[in-house]
C-alpha positions in Angstrom: 125.0 159.8 -21.7 124.3 161.1 -18.2 124.0 164.8 -17.9 125.5 164.8 -14.4 127.8 162.7 -12.3 126.2 160.6 -9.5 127.7 158.7 -6.6 125.2 156.4 -4.8 125.9 155.0 -1.4 124.0 151.9 -0.3 124.4 151.9 3.5 124.7 148.6 5.2 125.0 147.5 8.9 127.7 145.4 10.3 125.4 142.4 9.9 124.9 143.1 6.2 121.4 144.6 6.4 120.6 147.4 4.0 119.8 150.6 6.0 119.0 152.8 3.1 120.8 154.9 0.4 122.0 158.4 -0.4 122.9 160.1 -3.6 125.6 162.8 -4.3 125.6 164.6 -7.7 128.2 166.7 -9.4 128.8 168.6 -12.6 125.3 169.0 -13.8 125.3 170.0 -17.5 123.6 173.3 -16.8 124.4 174.7 -20.3 121.7 172.4 -21.7 119.1 174.6 -20.0 119.8 177.5 -22.2 121.2 176.1 -25.5 121.4 172.7 -27.2 122.5 171.5 -30.7 120.3 170.3 -33.5 118.5 167.0 -32.8 119.2 167.5 -29.1 116.7 168.5 -26.4 116.6 170.5 -23.2 115.9 168.6 -19.9 112.8 166.5 -20.4 110.9 168.0 -17.6 110.4 171.2 -19.6 108.7 169.3 -22.4 106.7 167.3 -19.9 105.1 170.3 -18.2 104.3 171.8 -21.6 102.5 168.6 -22.6 101.2 167.4 -19.3 100.0 170.2 -17.2 96.2 170.8 -17.2 94.7 173.9 -18.7 94.1 175.4 -15.2 97.7 174.6 -14.2 99.1 176.2 -17.4 97.0 179.3 -16.8 98.4 179.5 -13.3 102.0 179.1 -14.7 101.2 181.3 -17.7 102.6 178.4 -19.8 102.0 178.0 -23.5 101.2 174.5 -25.0 103.6 174.9 -27.8 107.3 174.2 -27.1 108.3 176.4 -30.1 107.1 179.4 -28.1 110.1 179.2 -25.9 113.7 180.1 -26.8 115.2 177.6 -24.3 113.3 174.8 -26.0 114.4 175.7 -29.6 117.6 174.1 -30.8 120.2 175.5 -33.2 117.7 175.4 -36.1 115.4 177.8 -34.4 112.7 175.1 -33.8 111.9 172.8 -30.9 113.4 169.4 -31.5 110.8 166.8 -32.5 110.0 164.7 -29.5 110.0 160.8 -29.6 107.2 158.7 -28.3 108.7 158.7 -24.8 108.6 155.8 -22.5 108.3 152.2 -23.6 104.7 151.6 -24.7 104.3 155.2 -26.0 102.5 158.1 -24.6 105.2 160.7 -25.0 105.8 163.7 -22.8 102.3 163.8 -21.3 102.6 160.3 -20.1 106.1 160.8 -18.7 104.8 163.9 -16.9 102.4 161.7 -15.1 105.3 159.4 -14.1 107.3 162.3 -12.8 104.3 163.7 -10.9 103.7 160.2 -9.4 107.3 159.9 -8.2 107.2 163.3 -6.6 104.1 162.4 -4.7 105.5 159.0 -3.7 108.7 160.5 -2.2 106.5 162.8 -0.1 106.7 166.2 -1.8 103.6 168.2 -0.9 101.1 169.4 -3.6 102.0 173.0 -2.7 105.7 172.4 -3.4 104.9 170.5 -6.6 102.9 173.5 -7.8 105.8 175.8 -6.9 108.1 173.5 -8.8 106.0 173.8 -12.0 105.9 177.6 -11.6 109.6 177.9 -11.2 110.3 175.8 -14.3 107.7 177.9 -16.2 109.5 181.0 -14.9 112.8 179.8 -16.4 111.1 179.4 -19.8 109.7 182.9 -19.5 113.2 184.1 -18.5 114.6 182.7 -21.7 112.1 184.6 -23.7 113.5 188.0 -22.5 115.0 189.8 -25.4 117.4 192.7 -25.5 118.0 195.8 -27.6 120.4 198.7 -27.3 120.0 202.2 -25.9 121.5 205.3 -27.7 124.6 204.7 -25.6 125.0 201.2 -26.8 123.9 199.7 -23.4 121.6 196.7 -23.1 117.9 197.3 -22.5 115.1 194.8 -22.2 112.6 194.8 -25.1 110.2 192.0 -24.1 108.8 193.4 -20.9 105.9 190.9 -21.0 108.3 188.0 -20.6 110.1 189.9 -17.8 106.8 190.4 -16.0 105.9 186.7 -16.3 109.3 185.6 -15.1 109.2 187.9 -12.1 105.7 186.7 -11.1 106.6 183.0 -11.4 110.1 183.3 -9.9 108.6 185.6 -7.2 111.1 188.4 -7.6 110.7 192.2 -7.9 110.4 193.5 -11.5 112.8 196.5 -11.1 115.4 194.4 -9.2 115.4 191.6 -11.8 115.6 194.2 -14.6 118.6 195.8 -12.9 120.3 192.5 -12.4 119.8 191.5 -16.1 121.1 194.8 -17.5 123.8 195.9 -15.2 126.5 194.7 -12.8 127.5 196.1 -9.4 130.9 197.6 -9.1 132.0 197.9 -5.5 134.1 201.0 -4.7 135.7 202.2 -1.5 132.9 203.6 0.5 130.1 202.5 -1.8 129.0 200.8 -5.1 127.7 201.7 -8.5 125.8 200.1 -11.3 127.6 199.6 -14.5 125.4 199.0 -17.6 125.9 195.8 -19.6 126.3 195.5 -23.3 123.7 193.3 -25.1 125.9 190.2 -25.3 126.8 190.6 -21.6 123.2 191.0 -20.6 122.2 187.8 -22.6 124.9 185.9 -20.8 123.7 187.3 -17.4 120.1 186.1 -18.2 121.4 182.6 -19.1 123.7 182.4 -16.1 120.7 183.1 -13.9 118.6 180.4 -15.6 121.4 177.9 -15.2 121.9 178.8 -11.5 118.2 178.5 -10.6 117.9 175.2 -12.4 121.0 173.9 -10.6 119.5 174.8 -7.3 116.2 173.2 -8.3 118.0 170.0 -9.3 119.9 169.9 -6.0 116.6 170.4 -4.1 115.0 167.4 -6.0 118.0 165.2 -5.0 117.6 166.3 -1.4 113.9 165.2 -1.5 114.9 161.8 -3.0 117.6 161.3 -0.3 115.0 162.0 2.4 112.9 159.2 1.0 115.8 156.7 0.6 116.7 156.5 4.3 114.9 157.0 7.6 116.0 160.2 9.2 116.6 158.5 12.5 119.0 155.9 11.1 122.4 156.1 12.7 125.2 155.7 10.1 128.1 155.8 12.6 130.4 152.8 12.3 128.5 151.3 9.3 129.7 150.5 5.8 128.4 151.3 2.4 128.5 150.0 -1.2 129.4 152.8 -3.5 128.3 153.0 -7.2 129.8 155.7 -9.3 128.0 156.9 -12.5 130.5 159.0 -14.4 128.9 161.8 -16.4 129.2 162.0 -20.2 129.1 165.2 -22.2 128.9 165.6 -25.9 131.1 167.5 -28.3 128.9 170.4 -29.7 129.6 172.9 -32.4 130.0 175.5 -29.6 131.4 174.0 -26.4 131.4 175.6 -23.0 133.4 174.9 -19.8 131.4 171.8 -19.0 132.6 170.1 -22.2 136.2 171.3 -21.7 136.3 169.7 -18.2 
């Protein structure tokens, strides 16, 4: 089933000529980024970069070659789901990575932005590897500082600020604000919420790049028609369901 809803508009002139197309998406199943059931997978692009990036690119992204190294790629059994052969004709994730890279290049995404895309995705995997413990007061504290440092570097954010954001919340008061420490479960939810939010923004950016390639920017759509195609999303019933399943 689709992991998001999609409404595609094929724009046509009064004479019936196709002018281009545009895509609107909604309700991305962001929960899949941080957790998935047994025999299910995360979004395929994560497995593709693990299998398809070159050694030098992996070094730049501080990316491991084993999906089992990443919490976000392990399913409910504690292991990464065994991946099928991939596209028709075989080749698996490495071959599909080449397909994804080719598409990005064909729609005009620059090499610099593509490299940044791989770094951001790798940063999300590092973010998922951040683990927590408890202080003597019962508040959450980050244990895996190496994963924190990797995530900060790849996501280009300040170590101290990210650590603060993952272990506390800001309480606004009259005339000021204060930081309230999170409990371990709350901190884990904050970490996962950040990963889902960043992936959602990344997904929207990809859709924007596709839309840019589907129609000329100088095309005037005033007083034109369109053929609309609606792809309704489908979500599964997991052992633990979140808001996206309840909707």
